[in-house]
N, C-alpha and C positions, 0 to 999 in steps of 0.2 A: 720697615723691614727689620726682622729680628735676626741677630747673628749669634752663633755659639759663643758663650762667654766662659772664660776659665773660672773654675770653681775656687774662689779665693780662700774658702774655709779650709782647703786642703793644700795650702802652699807651705806648710811647715816641713822641717827636714825629716820627719818620720813618715812622710807620704811621698811616694815616687810619682813624679810627673813624667810620663812617657809620651813624647810627641812622635807620631809615626808619619813618615813621608813615603807614601806608597807611589813613588814617582812614575808619572806618565812619560813614556819615552819621547825623546825629541821635542821637549818643551823647555829647554834650557836647564835640565836637571843636573848635568855635569857641572855647570857653573855653580848651582846651589850647593852641590856636594862639596866642591872645593872651598866655597865660602864657609860652610859649616865646619869643615876640617880645620881651617885656619882659625876661625873664631873659637872653637873648642880648645885648641892648643894655646891661644892667646889669653883667654879669660878664665879658663877652667870652670866656667859657670855651668857647664853641662858635659856629659860624655856623649860623644858622637860615635854611634855604632853602625857599621856598614855590613850588609848581608853579603854572603858569598854566593847566594842564589841569583843567578843572572837571568834565567828564563823560566822560573817556576812561578807562574801567575795564578794557577788554579789550585785550590786547597780542598782536600777532603775534610770531613768533620774531624777526623783524628788529627790531621795536620793543622787545622785551625786551633785545636786544643793545645797541640805541641807549641805552636807559635806563641800563644798566650803564656804558657808555662815557662818557656825560655825567656821571654821578656820580663816576666815577674821575677824569675830567679836572678836574672842579670841585674835588675833593679836592686834586689836585696844585696847582691854581691858588691855593688858599688855604694852601699849604705844609703840607698834611696836618693842618690844624686839625680838631678834632672838628666833625662836621656832623650836624645834625638836619634831615631832609628830609621834608616832608609833601606828601601828595597822596592824593586818593580814587582807589584802583585796587585791583584784585584781586591777591592775592599773586603775586609773581614770585620765583623762586629766584635770588638774587643771589650769585654765587660770590665768596667771600672769597679773598684772596691774602695774601702776606707784607707787602704794601704797603697794602692796604685791607681792613678787616674790616667786614662788614655785619651789623647786628642790626635786628630788627623790634620795634616797640611798637604798641599799639592800645588801644582802649577800647570796651567794650560796655555795653549797657543792656537792661533788661527788654524782651523782644521785643514784647509787646503795646503797651507805652507807646512804644517806638521806632517801631513801625508806624503808630500813630495820629498821632504827631508828624510823621512823614515824609509821610503822606497829606495832611495839612493844609498842610505847608510847600510841597509841590510845587504846590499850588493857589495859594499865595501868590506864588511866583516865576513862575507861569504867568500871573498876572493883575495883577501889580504891576510897573510900570516902576522902582519904587524898590528892587526886590529885588537889583539889580546885574546880573542876567543872565536872559534868557528861558529858560523851560523848553521846549526844542525837541522833547521826547519826548511830552509830555502833550497829547492831542488837545483842541482847544477845547471839544468837546462834553462833556468830562469835568471841566472846570475848576470847575463849580459843584456837582459831585456830592459828597454827604457820604458818610461811611463807612456810616452806617445805611442810606442809600438804595442804596448799592452792594451791600451784603450781602443786602438784602431783595428786590432786583429781578432776581436772576440767580444764577449759580454764584458763591458767595462766594470761591472760590479765586482768581478773577480779580482780586479787590480787593487781593491780596498780590503782584501782579506789576509789573514795570517799566512795562508799558503803562498801568497805573493810578497810577503814581508811587511804587511801593514797591520798593526794591532789597533783595536778599537779603544779610544779614550773613554767611551761610555762604560765599558766593562770595569775600568779602574774605580769607578764610583758606584756602579750598579751592584757589584759584589759577586758572590759565589753561587747564586741560584742559576739553574739551567738556562733561564731566559737571558742571563747576563753573559753567557759563554760565547767567546769569539773564536773558538777553536776552528770551526768550519765556516760559519757565516757571521756577519756583523750583527750585534744585538741592537736592532733599530726599532723594536716594538714600542708601543706606548707604555707597556709595563716596564720595560728596561729603562726608558727615559724617566718615568715617574719614580722608579726606585732609586735611580742615580740622583735625582734632584732631592728626594727625601733624605738620603744619606748625607748629602752635602749640607742640607739645612740642619741636620741633627748632630753630625759628628765632626765637621770640619771647621776649625777655628780660622783657617785662612786658605784660600786658593788664589795664588797670584796669577797674573797674566803676563806672558813673556813680552808682549808688545808694550807693556807698561812696567818693565822690569825694575827700574829704580823706585818708582812709586809703590810697586808691590813689596819691595824690601823695606821701604819706609813704614808701610802698614804692618808688616810682620814684626818689626821692632816695637811698634806701639802696642801690638796685641800682647806680646810677652817680652817686656824689656829685660827682665832678669835673665833671660836666655839669649835673646837675639840682638841686644844692643851691640852695634858694631858691624852689622851685616852691610849697611850702606857704605860705611867707610871702607871696608874691604873691597866692595864692588868698585868703588870709585878710584881707590888709590892703589890697590894691589892688581886688579884686573883692568884698570884704566877704562872702565865701562865697556869692555869688549867681551868677545866670546872666549871660552876656554877650549872648545873643540869644534872643528868643522870637518865634515867629510871631505877628503881630498878631491881636488878638481877632477882627477881622472875618473872618479865615480859619480860625479855630479853632471846632470844633463839638463839643458834648457827644455822647458815644456811649452808646447804651443798654446796659444790662446784658446784654440778649439778644445784641446784636451782639458785645459784648466776650467773652461766653462762647463764641460760635461761632468767633471769631477765635483765642481762646486754644487751642481744640482743633486748629484748622488749623495753628497755629504750633508744634506739638509738636517738629518737627525743630530749629527755631530755639531752642526752650527746652532741648532736649538739649545744643546747643552752648553756650548761655548758662550752664546749670548746670555744665557741664564747666569752663568758664573761671572761673566764680564759685567753684567748689570749689577749684580750683588757687590762685586769688587768696587766698582765706581761709586755706588751708593755708600758703602762702608767707608771708603777713603774720604769722600766728601763730608760725611758726618763727622769724622775724626779731625780732619785738617781744614775744613771750611774752604776748600778749593777743589777743583777737579784734578785728577791725576794727569801727569805728563806722559806722553808717548815717547 
């Protein structure tokens, strides 16, 4: 199995290394962001830049060009210091040059657990002023709906859509093509899955798995030690191997085994992508460390 390798010939200080974390929601991304913040302040090995765009996932051609221009300009302004940039958005092909090299990273989670977590979280941010921002997409009539109620009172596929507060992880790797769009329906076509897998193989130097979080961080350190050395130490000693954020219990609901079974069947495309990434992660980790990753 072949993995994306950093281009060592462009690691001098006249070349900007820009690592883009187009974070999939509810996959431990808040934990990673906090780790990157602390590491950047501690080591000064890279500049960590956070986007202010919270829900802008789809980009027009002009907006894609603007994103590239902004990142390249920022790289120049910080004298080509390494940059880690985070934002929730669907994959955009960012063209590398002799002056700026783009790489992607991300993290995934078991699709059913991610779906249930996001479903509850969207109701939290829709109904709590303390969540930091209002959910502008979730209709007020849906804010008290549980997943059990959603699945049992209509077409259960609707419960896995943006309208009901669930975003497709496939779109984050598939990109900006129309068949990747999850605005109305989930992108579950063979074309969408094929494009997502192709982009992963071509552009992502690392996709961690939340169920293997410590091992994922170990591999990230190995892949780019000049930037990420220290992420494991911060995870173990600052966050005590725990969560950074959890949806308050008031907004979390137990889901019946029947509902979970129905959703697991509906999430087959998402599981195909997850298992593809998980297999690549385990193979890569085993090649590097000569042992299997720990859950």
